C-alpha positions as protocol buffer text, in pm:
chain_id: "A"
residue {
  index: 1
  type: MET
  ca { x: 6452 y: 3551 z: 1186 }
}
residue {
  index: 2
  type: GLN
  ca { x: 6176 y: 3410 z: 979 }
}
residue {
  index: 3
  type: TYR
  ca { x: 6064 y: 3064 z: 1148 }
}
residue {
  index: 4
  type: ARG
  ca { x: 5800 y: 3020 z: 840 }
}
residue {
  index: 5
  type: PRO
  ca { x: 5822 y: 2832 z: 552 }
}
residue {
  index: 6
  type: ARG
  ca { x: 5713 y: 2889 z: 204 }
}
residue {
  index: 7
  type: VAL
  ca { x: 5385 y: 2729 z: 145 }
}
residue {
  index: 8
  type: ASN
  ca { x: 5244 y: 2718 z: -180 }
}
residue {
  index: 9
  type: VAL
  ca { x: 4886 y: 2676 z: -192 }
}
residue {
  index: 10
  type: ARG
  ca { x: 4728 y: 2536 z: -521 }
}
residue {
  index: 11
  type: ILE
  ca { x: 4418 y: 2357 z: -653 }
}
residue {
  index: 12
  type: ASP
  ca { x: 4473 y: 2018 z: -858 }
}
residue {
  index: 13
  type: ALA
  ca { x: 4119 y: 1844 z: -953 }
}
residue {
  index: 14
  type: GLU
  ca { x: 4295 y: 1568 z: -1157 }
}
residue {
  index: 15
  type: LYS
  ca { x: 4562 y: 1486 z: -829 }
}
residue {
  index: 16
  type: ASP
  ca { x: 4239 y: 1475 z: -613 }
}
residue {
  index: 17
  type: VAL
  ca { x: 4036 y: 1238 z: -896 }
}
residue {
  index: 18
  type: THR
  ca { x: 4363 y: 988 z: -850 }
}
residue {
  index: 19
  type: LEU
  ca { x: 4316 y: 995 z: -450 }
}
residue {
  index: 20
  type: PHE
  ca { x: 3989 y: 923 z: -463 }
}
residue {
  index: 21
  type: ARG
  ca { x: 4076 y: 609 z: -691 }
}
residue {
  index: 22
  type: LEU
  ca { x: 4342 y: 486 z: -515 }
}
residue {
  index: 23
  type: PHE
  ca { x: 4147 y: 479 z: -139 }
}
residue {
  index: 24
  type: LEU
  ca { x: 3874 y: 385 z: -316 }
}
residue {
  index: 25
  type: ASP
  ca { x: 4088 y: 66 z: -512 }
}
residue {
  index: 26
  type: ALA
  ca { x: 4158 y: -22 z: -166 }
}
residue {
  index: 27
  type: ASN
  ca { x: 3976 y: -348 z: 28 }
}
residue {
  index: 28
  type: GLU
  ca { x: 3607 y: -323 z: 140 }
}
residue {
  index: 29
  type: TRP
  ca { x: 3751 y: -320 z: 494 }
}
residue {
  index: 30
  type: TYR
  ca { x: 4002 y: -35 z: 450 }
}
residue {
  index: 31
  type: PRO
  ca { x: 3876 y: 222 z: 708 }
}
residue {
  index: 32
  type: LYS
  ca { x: 3983 y: 516 z: 476 }
}
residue {
  index: 33
  type: ARG
  ca { x: 3721 y: 388 z: 223 }
}
residue {
  index: 34
  type: LYS
  ca { x: 3488 y: 346 z: 429 }
}
residue {
  index: 35
  type: GLN
  ca { x: 3536 y: 707 z: 563 }
}
residue {
  index: 36
  type: ILE
  ca { x: 3483 y: 797 z: 164 }
}
residue {
  index: 37
  type: THR
  ca { x: 3143 y: 630 z: 143 }
}
residue {
  index: 38
  type: THR
  ca { x: 2990 y: 737 z: 424 }
}
residue {
  index: 39
  type: PHE
  ca { x: 3061 y: 1115 z: 372 }
}
residue {
  index: 40
  type: TYR
  ca { x: 2960 y: 1058 z: 39 }
}
residue {
  index: 41
  type: PRO
  ca { x: 2682 y: 854 z: -10 }
}
residue {
  index: 42
  type: ARG
  ca { x: 2666 y: 889 z: -385 }
}
residue {
  index: 43
  type: ILE
  ca { x: 3012 y: 735 z: -433 }
}
residue {
  index: 44
  type: GLU
  ca { x: 2905 y: 447 z: -207 }
}
residue {
  index: 45
  type: ALA
  ca { x: 2603 y: 379 z: -452 }
}
residue {
  index: 46
  type: VAL
  ca { x: 2809 y: 414 z: -755 }
}
residue {
  index: 47
  type: MET
  ca { x: 3042 y: 149 z: -594 }
}
residue {
  index: 48
  type: HIS
  ca { x: 2760 y: -73 z: -535 }
}
residue {
  index: 49
  type: HIS
  ca { x: 2623 y: -36 z: -916 }
}
residue {
  index: 50
  type: ARG
  ca { x: 2905 y: -11 z: -1120 }
}
residue {
  index: 51
  type: PRO
  ca { x: 3160 y: -243 z: -1154 }
}
residue {
  index: 52
  type: ASP
  ca { x: 3423 y: 21 z: -1360 }
}
residue {
  index: 53
  type: PHE
  ca { x: 3327 y: 281 z: -1081 }
}
residue {
  index: 54
  type: ASN
  ca { x: 3668 y: 395 z: -1126 }
}
residue {
  index: 55
  type: GLY
  ca { x: 3561 y: 637 z: -1415 }
}
residue {
  index: 56
  type: SER
  ca { x: 3258 y: 727 z: -1267 }
}
residue {
  index: 57
  type: VAL
  ca { x: 3431 y: 825 z: -938 }
}
residue {
  index: 58
  type: GLY
  ca { x: 3629 y: 1059 z: -1165 }
}
residue {
  index: 59
  type: THR
  ca { x: 3302 y: 1216 z: -1333 }
}
residue {
  index: 60
  type: ILE
  ca { x: 3192 y: 1240 z: -965 }
}
residue {
  index: 61
  type: VAL
  ca { x: 3530 y: 1454 z: -847 }
}
residue {
  index: 62
  type: ARG
  ca { x: 3527 y: 1641 z: -1143 }
}
residue {
  index: 63
  type: ASP
  ca { x: 3186 y: 1738 z: -1128 }
}
residue {
  index: 64
  type: MET
  ca { x: 3208 y: 1888 z: -747 }
}
residue {
  index: 65
  type: TYR
  ca { x: 3524 y: 2071 z: -820 }
}
residue {
  index: 66
  type: ALA
  ca { x: 3296 y: 2261 z: -1091 }
}
residue {
  index: 67
  type: ARG
  ca { x: 3040 y: 2296 z: -861 }
}
residue {
  index: 68
  type: HIS
  ca { x: 3229 y: 2392 z: -545 }
}
residue {
  index: 69
  type: HIS
  ca { x: 3469 y: 2611 z: -737 }
}
residue {
  index: 70
  type: ASP
  ca { x: 3448 y: 2919 z: -541 }
}
residue {
  index: 71
  type: SER
  ca { x: 3426 y: 2735 z: -198 }
}
residue {
  index: 72
  type: ILE
  ca { x: 3741 y: 2554 z: -319 }
}
residue {
  index: 73
  type: GLU
  ca { x: 3895 y: 2878 z: -378 }
}
residue {
  index: 74
  type: LYS
  ca { x: 3818 y: 3007 z: -76 }
}
residue {
  index: 75
  type: CYS
  ca { x: 3935 y: 2718 z: 153 }
}
residue {
  index: 76
  type: ALA
  ca { x: 4262 y: 2778 z: -44 }
}
residue {
  index: 77
  type: ARG
  ca { x: 4282 y: 3165 z: 48 }
}
residue {
  index: 78
  type: VAL
  ca { x: 4212 y: 3072 z: 399 }
}
residue {
  index: 79
  type: MET
  ca { x: 4497 y: 2821 z: 441 }
}
residue {
  index: 80
  type: ASP
  ca { x: 4701 y: 3121 z: 306 }
}
residue {
  index: 81
  type: ASP
  ca { x: 4614 y: 3356 z: 540 }
}
residue {
  index: 82
  type: GLU
  ca { x: 4629 y: 3085 z: 850 }
}
residue {
  index: 83
  type: ILE
  ca { x: 4972 y: 3000 z: 763 }
}
residue {
  index: 84
  type: LEU
  ca { x: 5109 y: 3356 z: 747 }
}
residue {
  index: 85
  type: GLN
  ca { x: 4938 y: 3406 z: 1088 }
}
residue {
  index: 86
  type: SER
  ca { x: 5107 y: 3108 z: 1229 }
}
residue {
  index: 87
  type: GLU
  ca { x: 5498 y: 3212 z: 1254 }
}
residue {
  index: 88
  type: PRO
  ca { x: 5487 y: 3193 z: 1648 }
}
residue {
  index: 89
  type: ALA
  ca { x: 5351 y: 2748 z: 1570 }
}
residue {
  index: 90
  type: PHE
  ca { x: 5641 y: 2717 z: 1327 }
}
residue {
  index: 91
  type: ALA
  ca { x: 5923 y: 2898 z: 1547 }
}
residue {
  index: 92
  type: ALA
  ca { x: 5781 y: 2651 z: 1813 }
}
residue {
  index: 93
  type: LEU
  ca { x: 5819 y: 2367 z: 1531 }
}
residue {
  index: 94
  type: GLY
  ca { x: 6184 y: 2452 z: 1472 }
}
residue {
  index: 95
  type: LYS
  ca { x: 6268 y: 2483 z: 1820 }
}
residue {
  index: 96
  type: CYS
  ca { x: 6108 y: 2171 z: 1891 }
}
residue {
  index: 97
  type: MET
  ca { x: 6235 y: 1940 z: 1626 }
}
residue {
  index: 98
  type: ALA
  ca { x: 6606 y: 2124 z: 1628 }
}
residue {
  index: 99
  type: CYS
  ca { x: 6511 y: 2223 z: 1236 }
}
residue {
  index: 100
  type: ALA
  ca { x: 6694 y: 2557 z: 1223 }
}
residue {
  index: 101
  type: ASP
  ca { x: 6648 y: 2631 z: 830 }
}
residue {
  index: 102
  type: LEU
  ca { x: 6267 y: 2550 z: 856 }
}
residue {
  index: 103
  type: GLY
  ca { x: 6216 y: 2929 z: 766 }
}
residue {
  index: 104
  type: ARG
  ca { x: 6418 y: 2905 z: 466 }
}
residue {
  index: 105
  type: ARG
  ca { x: 6273 y: 2547 z: 347 }
}
residue {
  index: 106
  type: SER
  ca { x: 5951 y: 2572 z: 79 }
}
residue {
  index: 107
  type: PHE
  ca { x: 5610 y: 2313 z: 40 }
}
residue {
  index: 108
  type: SER
  ca { x: 5325 y: 2246 z: -154 }
}
residue {
  index: 109
  type: ALA
  ca { x: 4962 y: 2244 z: -15 }
}
residue {
  index: 110
  type: ILE
  ca { x: 4693 y: 2101 z: -191 }
}
residue {
  index: 111
  type: PRO
  ca { x: 4328 y: 2103 z: -109 }
}
residue {
  index: 112
  type: THR
  ca { x: 4143 y: 1792 z: -107 }
}
residue {
  index: 113
  type: LEU
  ca { x: 3770 y: 1678 z: -113 }
}
residue {
  index: 114
  type: LEU
  ca { x: 3865 y: 1395 z: 77 }
}
residue {
  index: 115
  type: PRO
  ca { x: 3686 y: 1372 z: 413 }
}
residue {
  index: 116
  type: PHE
  ca { x: 4073 y: 1341 z: 536 }
}
residue {
  index: 117
  type: SER
  ca { x: 4409 y: 1456 z: 470 }
}
residue {
  index: 118
  type: PRO
  ca { x: 4662 y: 1199 z: 317 }
}
residue {
  index: 119
  type: LEU
  ca { x: 4998 y: 1230 z: 304 }
}
residue {
  index: 120
  type: ASP
  ca { x: 5152 y: 1286 z: -28 }
}
residue {
  index: 121
  type: PRO
  ca { x: 5461 y: 1068 z: -146 }
}
residue {
  index: 122
  type: ASP
  ca { x: 5624 y: 1359 z: -241 }
}
residue {
  index: 123
  type: ARG
  ca { x: 5785 y: 1465 z: 69 }
}
residue {
  index: 124
  type: SER
  ca { x: 5755 y: 1842 z: 1 }
}
residue {
  index: 125
  type: THR
  ca { x: 5352 y: 1833 z: -67 }
}
residue {
  index: 126
  type: PHE
  ca { x: 5083 y: 1796 z: 177 }
}
residue {
  index: 127
  type: MET
  ca { x: 4711 y: 1777 z: 118 }
}
residue {
  index: 128
  type: PHE
  ca { x: 4442 y: 1935 z: 344 }
}
residue {
  index: 129
  type: SER
  ca { x: 4065 y: 1805 z: 339 }
}
residue {
  index: 130
  type: VAL
  ca { x: 3834 y: 2081 z: 233 }
}
residue {
  index: 131
  type: ALA
  ca { x: 3539 y: 1813 z: 290 }
}
residue {
  index: 132
  type: ARG
  ca { x: 3379 y: 1996 z: 528 }
}
residue {
  index: 133
  type: ASP
  ca { x: 3414 y: 2314 z: 500 }
}
residue {
  index: 134
  type: VAL
  ca { x: 3287 y: 2276 z: 114 }
}
residue {
  index: 135
  type: ALA
  ca { x: 2974 y: 2043 z: 257 }
}
residue {
  index: 136
  type: GLY
  ca { x: 2879 y: 2396 z: 498 }
}
residue {
  index: 137
  type: PHE
  ca { x: 3010 y: 2291 z: 830 }
}
residue {
  index: 138
  type: ARG
  ca { x: 3186 y: 2537 z: 1033 }
}
residue {
  index: 139
  type: HIS
  ca { x: 3547 y: 2632 z: 984 }
}
residue {
  index: 140
  type: GLU
  ca { x: 3737 y: 2556 z: 1299 }
}
residue {
  index: 141
  type: ARG
  ca { x: 3976 y: 2853 z: 1366 }
}
residue {
  index: 142
  type: SER
  ca { x: 4333 y: 2724 z: 1274 }
}
residue {
  index: 143
  type: ARG
  ca { x: 4207 y: 2421 z: 1159 }
}
residue {
  index: 144
  type: TYR
  ca { x: 4416 y: 2409 z: 838 }
}
residue {
  index: 145
  type: SER
  ca { x: 4729 y: 2525 z: 989 }
}
residue {
  index: 146
  type: VAL
  ca { x: 4717 y: 2302 z: 1226 }
}
residue {
  index: 147
  type: ILE
  ca { x: 4689 y: 2043 z: 970 }
}
residue {
  index: 148
  type: ALA
  ca { x: 5002 y: 2240 z: 764 }
}
residue {
  index: 149
  type: VAL
  ca { x: 5219 y: 2204 z: 1088 }
}
residue {
  index: 150
  type: HIS
  ca { x: 5128 y: 1846 z: 1138 }
}
residue {
  index: 151
  type: GLU
  ca { x: 5235 y: 1730 z: 770 }
}
residue {
  index: 152
  type: ILE
  ca { x: 5520 y: 1948 z: 758 }
}
residue {
  index: 153
  type: SER
  ca { x: 5664 y: 1801 z: 1102 }
}
residue {
  index: 154
  type: HIS
  ca { x: 5620 y: 1468 z: 908 }
}
residue {
  index: 155
  type: PHE
  ca { x: 5873 y: 1611 z: 644 }
}
residue {
  index: 156
  type: ILE
  ca { x: 6170 y: 1705 z: 920 }
}
residue {
  index: 157
  type: PHE
  ca { x: 6125 y: 1388 z: 1072 }
}
residue {
  index: 158
  type: PHE
  ca { x: 6157 y: 1182 z: 734 }
}
residue {
  index: 159
  type: ASP
  ca { x: 6495 y: 1397 z: 666 }
}
residue {
  index: 160
  type: GLN
  ca { x: 6604 y: 1296 z: 1023 }
}
residue {
  index: 161
  type: LEU
  ca { x: 6530 y: 968 z: 980 }
}
residue {
  index: 162
  type: GLN
  ca { x: 6710 y: 944 z: 650 }
}
residue {
  index: 163
  type: ARG
  ca { x: 7024 y: 1077 z: 803 }
}
residue {
  index: 164
  type: TRP
  ca { x: 6992 y: 824 z: 1097 }
}
residue {
  index: 165
  type: CYS
  ca { x: 6935 y: 544 z: 837 }
}
residue {
  index: 166
  type: ASP
  ca { x: 7276 y: 669 z: 648 }
}
residue {
  index: 167
  type: HIS
  ca { x: 7482 y: 691 z: 981 }
}
residue {
  index: 168
  type: THR
  ca { x: 7406 y: 337 z: 1156 }
}
residue {
  index: 169
  type: LYS
  ca { x: 7274 y: 156 z: 824 }
}
residue {
  index: 170
  type: LYS
  ca { x: 6974 y: 21 z: 1017 }
}
residue {
  index: 171
  type: HIS
  ca { x: 6632 y: 31 z: 889 }
}
residue {
  index: 172
  type: LEU
  ca { x: 6251 y: 103 z: 1011 }
}
residue {
  index: 173
  type: ASN
  ca { x: 6005 y: -124 z: 857 }
}
residue {
  index: 174
  type: ASP
  ca { x: 5696 y: 89 z: 724 }
}
residue {
  index: 175
  type: ALA
  ca { x: 5483 y: 15 z: 1060 }
}
residue {
  index: 176
  type: ALA
  ca { x: 5746 y: 141 z: 1256 }
}
residue {
  index: 177
  type: ILE
  ca { x: 5786 y: 460 z: 1044 }
}
residue {
  index: 178
  type: HIS
  ca { x: 5424 y: 469 z: 1106 }
}
residue {
  index: 179
  type: TYR
  ca { x: 5369 y: 490 z: 1417 }
}
residue {
  index: 180
  type: PHE
  ca { x: 5703 y: 684 z: 1507 }
}
residue {
  index: 181
  type: LYS
  ca { x: 5601 y: 980 z: 1267 }
}
residue {
  index: 182
  type: GLU
  ca { x: 5241 y: 988 z: 1430 }
}
residue {
  index: 183
  type: ALA
  ca { x: 5385 y: 959 z: 1798 }
}
residue {
  index: 184
  type: LEU
  ca { x: 5665 y: 1239 z: 1716 }
}
residue {
  index: 185
  type: THR
  ca { x: 5417 y: 1472 z: 1586 }
}
residue {
  index: 186
  type: ALA
  ca { x: 5177 y: 1428 z: 1857 }
}
residue {
  index: 187
  type: ALA
  ca { x: 5429 y: 1427 z: 2120 }
}
residue {
  index: 188
  type: VAL
  ca { x: 5601 y: 1798 z: 1951 }
}
residue {
  index: 189
  type: MET
  ca { x: 5229 y: 1943 z: 1903 }
}
residue {
  index: 190
  type: ASP
  ca { x: 5119 y: 1902 z: 2214 }
}
residue {
  index: 191
  type: GLU
  ca { x: 5391 y: 2092 z: 2406 }
}
residue {
  index: 192
  type: ASP
  ca { x: 5240 y: 2445 z: 2524 }
}
residue {
  index: 193
  type: GLU
  ca { x: 5350 y: 2647 z: 2290 }
}
residue {
  index: 194
  type: PHE
  ca { x: 5155 y: 2471 z: 2051 }
}
residue {
  index: 195
  type: ARG
  ca { x: 4865 y: 2524 z: 2238 }
}
residue {
  index: 196
  type: ILE
  ca { x: 4903 y: 2897 z: 2321 }
}
residue {
  index: 197
  type: VAL
  ca { x: 4870 y: 2940 z: 1911 }
}
residue {
  index: 198
  type: PHE
  ca { x: 4628 y: 2661 z: 1862 }
}
residue {
  index: 199
  type: ASP
  ca { x: 4259 y: 2616 z: 2040 }
}
residue {
  index: 200
  type: TYR
  ca { x: 4279 y: 2246 z: 2016 }
}
residue {
  index: 201
  type: ALA
  ca { x: 3974 y: 2234 z: 2225 }
}
residue {
  index: 202
  type: ALA
  ca { x: 3776 y: 2423 z: 1966 }
}
residue {
  index: 203
  type: THR
  ca { x: 3933 y: 2240 z: 1671 }
}
residue {
  index: 204
  type: PHE
  ca { x: 3908 y: 1886 z: 1794 }
}
residue {
  index: 205
  type: SER
  ca { x: 3633 y: 1895 z: 2054 }
}
residue {
  index: 206
  type: SER
  ca { x: 3880 y: 1758 z: 2301 }
}
residue {
  index: 207
  type: SER
  ca { x: 4033 y: 1840 z: 2652 }
}
residue {
  index: 208
  type: GLY
  ca { x: 4241 y: 2096 z: 2455 }
}
residue {
  index: 209
  type: ARG
  ca { x: 4509 y: 1804 z: 2440 }
}
residue {
  index: 210
  type: TYR
  ca { x: 4674 y: 1763 z: 2097 }
}
residue {
  index: 211
  type: PRO
  ca { x: 4484 y: 1420 z: 1999 }
}
residue {
  index: 212
  type: GLY
  ca { x: 4721 y: 1251 z: 1740 }
}
residue {
  index: 213
  type: ASN
  ca { x: 4598 y: 958 z: 1552 }
}
residue {
  index: 214
  type: PRO
  ca { x: 4381 y: 708 z: 1740 }
}
residue {
  index: 215
  type: GLU
  ca { x: 4568 y: 404 z: 1675 }
}
residue {
  index: 216
  type: LEU
  ca { x: 4804 y: 593 z: 1912 }
}
residue {
  index: 217
  type: GLN
  ca { x: 4587 y: 598 z: 2212 }
}
residue {
  index: 218
  type: GLY
  ca { x: 4614 y: 231 z: 2287 }
}
residue {
  index: 219
  type: LEU
  ca { x: 4980 y: 124 z: 2227 }
}
residue {
  index: 220
  type: LEU
  ca { x: 5141 y: 80 z: 2546 }
}
residue {
  index: 221
  type: PHE
  ca { x: 5506 y: 40 z: 2626 }
}
residue {
  index: 222
  type: SER
  ca { x: 5630 y: -146 z: 2946 }
}
residue {
  index: 223
  type: LYS
  ca { x: 5971 y: -91 z: 3089 }
}
residue {
  index: 224
  type: ASP
  ca { x: 6082 y: -194 z: 3435 }
}
residue {
  index: 225
  type: GLY
  ca { x: 5704 y: -284 z: 3501 }
}
residue {
  index: 226
  type: ARG
  ca { x: 5582 y: 36 z: 3437 }
}
residue {
  index: 227
  type: GLU
  ca { x: 5330 y: 105 z: 3133 }
}
residue {
  index: 228
  type: GLU
  ca { x: 5343 y: 415 z: 2940 }
}
residue {
  index: 229
  type: GLY
  ca { x: 5140 y: 552 z: 2597 }
}
residue {
  index: 230
  type: ILE
  ca { x: 5370 y: 619 z: 2302 }
}
residue {
  index: 231
  type: VAL
  ca { x: 5319 y: 1000 z: 2296 }
}
residue {
  index: 232
  type: GLU
  ca { x: 5378 y: 992 z: 2686 }
}
residue {
  index: 233
  type: MET
  ca { x: 5721 y: 791 z: 2604 }
}
residue {
  index: 234
  type: PHE
  ca { x: 5817 y: 1029 z: 2284 }
}
residue {
  index: 235
  type: LYS
  ca { x: 5741 y: 1329 z: 2494 }
}
residue {
  index: 236
  type: ARG
  ca { x: 5991 y: 1213 z: 2788 }
}
residue {
  index: 237
  type: GLU
  ca { x: 6242 y: 1041 z: 2611 }
}
residue {
  index: 238
  type: ILE
  ca { x: 6261 y: 1270 z: 2251 }
}
residue {
  index: 239
  type: VAL
  ca { x: 6063 y: 1626 z: 2281 }
}
residue {
  index: 240
  type: ARG
  ca { x: 6188 y: 1685 z: 2688 }
}
residue {
  index: 241
  type: ALA
  ca { x: 6544 y: 1447 z: 2659 }
}
residue {
  index: 242
  type: ALA
  ca { x: 6758 y: 1577 z: 2910 }
}
residue {
  index: 243
  type: ASP
  ca { x: 7058 y: 1530 z: 2632 }
}
residue {
  index: 244
  type: GLY
  ca { x: 6865 y: 1702 z: 2373 }
}
residue {
  index: 245
  type: TYR
  ca { x: 6617 y: 1640 z: 2121 }
}
residue {
  index: 246
  type: ARG
  ca { x: 6838 y: 1456 z: 1820 }
}
residue {
  index: 247
  type: ALA
  ca { x: 7016 y: 1258 z: 2123 }
}
residue {
  index: 248
  type: GLY
  ca { x: 6657 y: 1125 z: 2229 }
}
residue {
  index: 249
  type: LEU
  ca { x: 6518 y: 1069 z: 1851 }
}
residue {
  index: 250
  type: ASP
  ca { x: 6847 y: 845 z: 1745 }
}
residue {
  index: 251
  type: LYS
  ca { x: 6781 y: 640 z: 2118 }
}
residue {
  index: 252
  type: MET
  ca { x: 6411 y: 613 z: 1993 }
}
residue {
  index: 253
  type: LEU
  ca { x: 6511 y: 549 z: 1651 }
}
residue {
  index: 254
  type: GLY
  ca { x: 6733 y: 252 z: 1765 }
}
residue {
  index: 255
  type: LEU
  ca { x: 6464 y: 109 z: 1987 }
}
residue {
  index: 256
  type: PHE
  ca { x: 6208 y: 132 z: 1689 }
}
residue {
  index: 257
  type: SER
  ca { x: 6424 y: -92 z: 1442 }
}
residue {
  index: 258
  type: GLU
  ca { x: 6460 y: -337 z: 1728 }
}
residue {
  index: 259
  type: VAL
  ca { x: 6105 y: -372 z: 1813 }
}
residue {
  index: 260
  type: GLY
  ca { x: 5960 y: -301 z: 1446 }
}
residue {
  index: 261
  type: GLY
  ca { x: 5839 y: -693 z: 1417 }
}
residue {
  index: 262
  type: VAL
  ca { x: 5607 y: -640 z: 1743 }
}
residue {
  index: 263
  type: LEU
  ca { x: 5482 y: -287 z: 1595 }
}
residue {
  index: 264
  type: ALA
  ca { x: 5378 y: -459 z: 1217 }
}
residue {
  index: 265
  type: THR
  ca { x: 5175 y: -695 z: 1417 }
}
residue {
  index: 266
  type: LYS
  ca { x: 5021 y: -424 z: 1596 }
}
residue {
  index: 267
  type: TRP
  ca { x: 4978 y: -264 z: 1285 }
}
residue {
  index: 268
  type: LYS
  ca { x: 4777 y: -545 z: 1136 }
}
residue {
  index: 269
  type: LEU
  ca { x: 4565 y: -609 z: 1453 }
}
residue {
  index: 270
  type: TRP
  ca { x: 4457 y: -257 z: 1401 }
}
residue {
  index: 271
  type: ASN
  ca { x: 4347 y: -286 z: 1065 }
}
residue {
  index: 272
  type: GLU
  ca { x: 4159 y: -579 z: 1157 }
}
residue {
  index: 273
  type: ILE
  ca { x: 3983 y: -410 z: 1422 }
}
residue {
  index: 274
  type: SER
  ca { x: 3781 y: -210 z: 1177 }
}
residue {
  index: 275
  type: ARG
  ca { x: 3736 y: -575 z: 929 }
}
residue {
  index: 276
  type: GLU
  ca { x: 3581 y: -734 z: 1237 }
}
residue {
  index: 277
  type: PRO
  ca { x: 3333 y: -543 z: 1433 }
}
residue {
  index: 278
  type: ASN
  ca { x: 3197 y: -826 z: 1613 }
}
residue {
  index: 279
  type: LYS
  ca { x: 3541 y: -909 z: 1747 }
}
residue {
  index: 280
  type: GLN
  ca { x: 3652 y: -583 z: 1809 }
}
residue {
  index: 281
  type: GLY
  ca { x: 3668 y: -610 z: 2220 }
}
residue {
  index: 282
  type: GLU
  ca { x: 3897 y: -893 z: 2142 }
}
residue {
  index: 283
  type: LEU
  ca { x: 4136 y: -750 z: 1906 }
}
residue {
  index: 284
  type: LEU
  ca { x: 4142 y: -397 z: 2135 }
}
residue {
  index: 285
  type: THR
  ca { x: 4251 y: -608 z: 2446 }
}
residue {
  index: 286
  type: MET
  ca { x: 4573 y: -738 z: 2216 }
}
residue {
  index: 287
  type: TYR
  ca { x: 4617 y: -462 z: 2061 }
}
residue {
  index: 288
  type: ARG
  ca { x: 4658 y: -297 z: 2430 }
}
residue {
  index: 289
  type: GLN
  ca { x: 4891 y: -553 z: 2537 }
}
residue {
  index: 290
  type: PRO
  ca { x: 5221 y: -329 z: 2632 }
}
residue {
  index: 291
  type: ILE
  ca { x: 5555 y: -373 z: 2385 }
}
residue {
  index: 292
  type: GLN
  ca { x: 5801 y: -467 z: 2636 }
}
residue {
  index: 293
  type: VAL
  ca { x: 6135 y: -276 z: 2605 }
}
residue {
  index: 294
  type: ASP
  ca { x: 6358 y: -352 z: 2883 }
}
residue {
  index: 295
  type: GLY
  ca { x: 6607 y: -578 z: 2697 }
}
residue {
  index: 296
  type: CYS
  ca { x: 6600 y: -375 z: 2361 }
}
residue {
  index: 297
  type: ILE
  ca { x: 6705 y: -57 z: 2586 }
}
residue {
  index: 298
  type: HIS
  ca { x: 6982 y: -220 z: 2701 }
}
residue {
  index: 299
  type: ARG
  ca { x: 7063 y: -269 z: 2352 }
}
residue {
  index: 300
  type: VAL
  ca { x: 7036 y: 75 z: 2216 }
}
residue {
  index: 301
  type: MET
  ca { x: 7205 y: 246 z: 2535 }
}
residue {
  index: 302
  type: ALA
  ca { x: 7474 y: -11 z: 2483 }
}
residue {
  index: 303
  type: ASN
  ca { x: 7518 y: 92 z: 2089 }
}
């Protein structure tokens, strides 16, 4: 049985131009914008000296595609190869997220020169950053396929979220969706089945754990006087739930619909941390204040 979905890798320079403009048009303090200007000093210089920088940025990005055509094509072939070698990881993904039809699904993957891999609004297409490879950094084995599994896990979750919304007539706000999808992916991809396939220590220079997004690290929940990080909570309540993944997922979705307002405040705080470097310590302390969920859990269970 094949668990690996079909992934069509294609190059789209104009889509990348659009993405660069999208992130660079954001507020000056927006973290992703800072990542771009730090990685590409030439773009930062253009933005400082040209009020109509959008046209110039497009020229710069297209020029990079022309100059690095061969390298970008090579990156696309590497992604193809890594996907083909990742059957065990996709088998683990389908099992952990109760997605029996994963091997029959199709997705598109597009390389981007952005120094990060944004999620495309089209929920069957994901971007994978080739910026480090094109710049001459060493390619860590399986880095692209790690991105693929990460992004496809989001697509699986979006389908499951939609079914939950249709069934319960409830919804999650944007902040709750963001935290939920990232924490669920981190909880799933830190399971032993994935560590056997992927060398996280080499890819992320970490302890061998799947790190997940930075904003997850200080997000704590408190129940019955016990504090717990969001990823550990998702491992226990969803991925390893005694009643199974689906029951655990529904329970946590109900909880997140209850605490959506608090999560929106946390997300606002997280973005302020990058905007107010002189207040980082104070803001991080506020961010790390646990979210109390005792009453919420009782209401969710009652429903």
